[in-house]
C-alpha positions as CSV (number, residue, x, y, z in Angstrom):
1,M,62.7,81.7,122.4
2,S,59.6,82.5,124.3
3,P,57.0,85.2,122.8
4,A,58.1,88.9,124.0
5,P,55.3,90.1,126.6
6,D,52.1,91.5,125.4
7,A,53.0,95.6,126.1
8,N,48.8,96.3,126.0
9,P,47.5,93.1,127.6
10,A,44.0,92.6,128.3
11,P,43.4,93.0,132.2
12,W,42.7,90.6,134.7
13,L,39.2,91.3,136.5
14,L,39.7,90.2,140.0
15,I,37.1,89.7,142.1
16,V,37.8,88.9,146.0
17,D,36.1,86.9,148.4
18,P,32.8,86.7,147.0
19,Q,31.5,84.3,149.6
20,R,28.0,83.9,151.4
21,I,29.6,84.7,154.8
22,F,29.8,88.1,153.3
23,A,26.6,88.0,151.4
24,D,24.1,86.5,154.1
25,P,21.8,89.0,155.9
26,S,22.3,86.5,159.0
27,S,26.4,87.2,159.0
28,Q,27.4,88.9,161.3
29,W,30.5,89.9,158.2
30,C,27.4,90.6,155.8
31,S,28.4,93.8,153.6
32,P,24.8,95.7,152.3
33,F,26.6,97.0,149.4
34,F,27.1,93.1,148.4
35,P,24.0,92.5,145.9
36,A,24.7,96.4,144.0
37,A,28.6,95.2,143.6
38,M,27.8,92.0,142.4
39,E,25.4,93.1,139.7
40,N,28.4,95.0,138.4
41,I,31.1,92.7,139.1
42,A,28.4,90.3,136.4
43,R,28.3,92.6,134.0
44,L,32.3,93.3,134.0
45,A,32.6,89.3,133.8
46,E,30.9,88.9,131.1
47,A,32.5,92.1,129.2
48,V,36.4,90.5,130.3
49,G,35.3,86.8,130.1
50,A,35.4,83.7,132.0
51,E,39.2,83.0,131.0
52,R,40.4,86.7,132.0
53,T,38.8,86.2,135.9
54,L,39.7,85.2,138.9
55,V,38.0,84.6,141.7
56,T,39.4,84.4,145.5
57,R,38.4,83.2,149.2
58,W,39.2,83.7,152.2
59,L,39.5,80.6,154.3
60,P,39.6,80.0,158.1
61,T,43.1,77.8,157.9
62,A,45.3,80.2,159.4
63,D,47.6,79.1,162.5
64,R,45.7,79.7,165.9
65,A,48.9,80.6,167.3
66,T,49.3,83.5,166.0
67,A,47.4,86.8,166.1
68,W,45.1,84.8,163.8
69,G,44.1,83.1,167.2
70,D,43.0,86.2,168.4
71,Y,41.4,87.2,165.7
72,F,39.1,83.8,165.6
73,R,38.1,84.2,169.8
74,D,37.0,87.8,168.8
75,W,34.7,86.2,165.8
76,P,33.9,82.5,167.1
77,F,31.1,82.7,164.1
78,A,33.5,82.2,161.7
79,D,35.9,79.6,163.1
80,V,34.5,76.9,161.2
81,P,35.9,74.0,159.3
82,A,37.5,75.7,155.6
83,D,34.7,73.7,154.1
84,D,31.8,75.3,156.1
85,P,28.8,76.3,153.6
86,R,29.2,79.9,154.9
87,Y,32.6,80.0,153.0
88,D,31.4,78.8,149.5
89,L,31.0,81.2,146.7
90,V,27.3,83.0,146.1
91,D,25.5,81.7,143.3
92,V,25.9,84.5,141.0
93,A,30.0,83.9,141.5
94,R,29.9,80.8,140.4
95,G,31.0,79.9,136.7
96,L,32.3,83.4,136.3
97,S,36.0,82.4,136.3
98,A,37.4,79.1,134.2
99,H,40.1,78.9,136.7
100,P,39.5,77.3,140.3
101,T,39.3,79.9,142.9
102,I,42.5,81.3,144.7
103,D,42.2,80.3,148.6
104,E,44.0,82.4,150.8
105,P,43.7,82.6,155.0
106,T,44.9,86.0,154.8
107,F,43.0,89.1,154.3
108,G,45.0,90.1,151.2
109,K,45.1,87.8,147.9
110,W,48.3,88.8,146.3
111,G,50.9,86.8,146.7
112,P,52.5,83.7,145.1
113,Q,49.2,82.0,143.9
114,L,47.4,85.4,142.3
115,A,50.7,86.4,140.8
116,G,51.2,83.1,139.0
117,R,47.8,83.1,137.3
118,V,48.7,86.5,135.9
119,G,51.9,86.0,134.6
120,W,53.6,88.3,137.0
121,P,56.5,89.5,136.8
122,A,56.9,87.7,133.4
123,N,54.6,90.2,131.7
124,P,55.4,93.6,133.6
125,R,52.8,95.2,132.2
126,T,49.8,93.2,134.1
127,H,46.6,95.0,134.8
128,L,44.2,94.0,137.5
129,L,40.8,95.2,137.8
130,V,40.0,94.5,141.5
131,T,36.2,94.4,142.9
132,G,34.8,92.3,145.3
133,V,34.5,92.7,149.2
134,T,35.2,94.5,151.6
135,T,36.4,97.7,150.5
136,D,38.1,98.1,153.8
137,C,39.5,95.1,154.6
138,C,40.9,92.1,151.9
139,V,40.4,94.5,148.8
140,I,42.5,97.2,150.0
141,S,45.1,95.0,151.3
142,T,44.9,92.8,148.3
143,V,45.2,96.5,145.8
144,L,48.2,98.0,148.1
145,P,50.8,94.8,148.1
146,A,49.6,94.4,144.2
147,A,50.8,97.8,143.2
148,D,53.2,97.6,145.4
149,A,54.8,94.9,143.4
150,G,54.5,97.1,140.7
151,V,51.3,95.7,139.2
152,R,48.8,98.3,137.4
153,V,45.3,98.5,139.4
154,T,42.0,99.8,138.5
155,V,39.9,99.6,141.7
156,V,36.4,99.4,140.3
157,T,34.4,101.9,142.8
158,D,30.7,100.6,142.6
159,G,32.1,96.7,142.4
160,V,33.7,97.0,145.7
161,A,31.5,96.2,148.9
162,H,31.9,98.0,151.8
163,S,31.5,96.6,155.3
164,A,29.6,99.6,156.3
165,A,28.7,102.5,155.0
166,E,31.5,104.8,156.6
167,N,34.4,102.6,156.1
168,G,34.3,102.4,152.4
169,P,35.0,106.0,151.9
170,P,38.1,106.4,153.5
171,A,39.4,103.1,152.0
172,L,38.7,103.9,148.5
173,H,40.6,107.7,149.6
174,T,43.5,105.6,150.5
175,M,43.8,103.8,147.5
176,R,43.6,106.5,145.6
177,L,46.6,108.4,147.0
178,F,48.8,105.6,145.2
179,P,48.7,106.8,141.4
180,P,49.8,105.5,139.1
181,Q,50.0,102.5,140.1
182,V,46.5,102.6,141.3
183,D,43.4,104.1,139.4
184,L,39.9,104.2,140.6
185,R,37.0,103.9,138.0
186,S,33.4,102.6,138.1
187,T,32.3,100.1,136.1
188,E,30.9,102.2,133.0
189,Q,34.5,103.8,132.7
190,V,35.7,100.5,132.6
191,L,33.4,99.6,130.1
192,T,33.5,102.1,128.1
193,S,37.1,102.8,128.2
194,G,37.5,98.8,127.7
195,G,40.2,98.2,131.0
């Protein structure tokens, strides 16, 4: 007989796409908010521990016969092999997780790989602390499907990096519209409350 799911499991820290392509100032996709967000992410990872931390990567492996082909025509600098160094994790993100990266060719990272890692739906009390880049693209498109599935999601407001100053607040506002599945907290609030 398998054990009953934990009624109040420790949260998982999810770090969405902490890759060089979003951190390098010479990249067209560089987020100016990335360094500050990574400082808070590192603090959270230390508190949560490597066993409860997961890291994702966006890779340019989508089928070019779909609308992704149009996307890569708009962003030719990103249309390189998946093993190109620009898709590597930034140095500070290496070693934060004890698990292999979850690699997806989609903006959103909620799917069978991530669900399997966190034990969803076997544990209906799964809780994700979502951080990473960018707030207005890969973060929001990960948060909303996870919430729709029934996962409790906390977006760490100073642990996410916006593509530009004007794009972050509307994305945070949109995610705030989905309580109680989604709540927004600062790093300090998460660390003080224990999740």
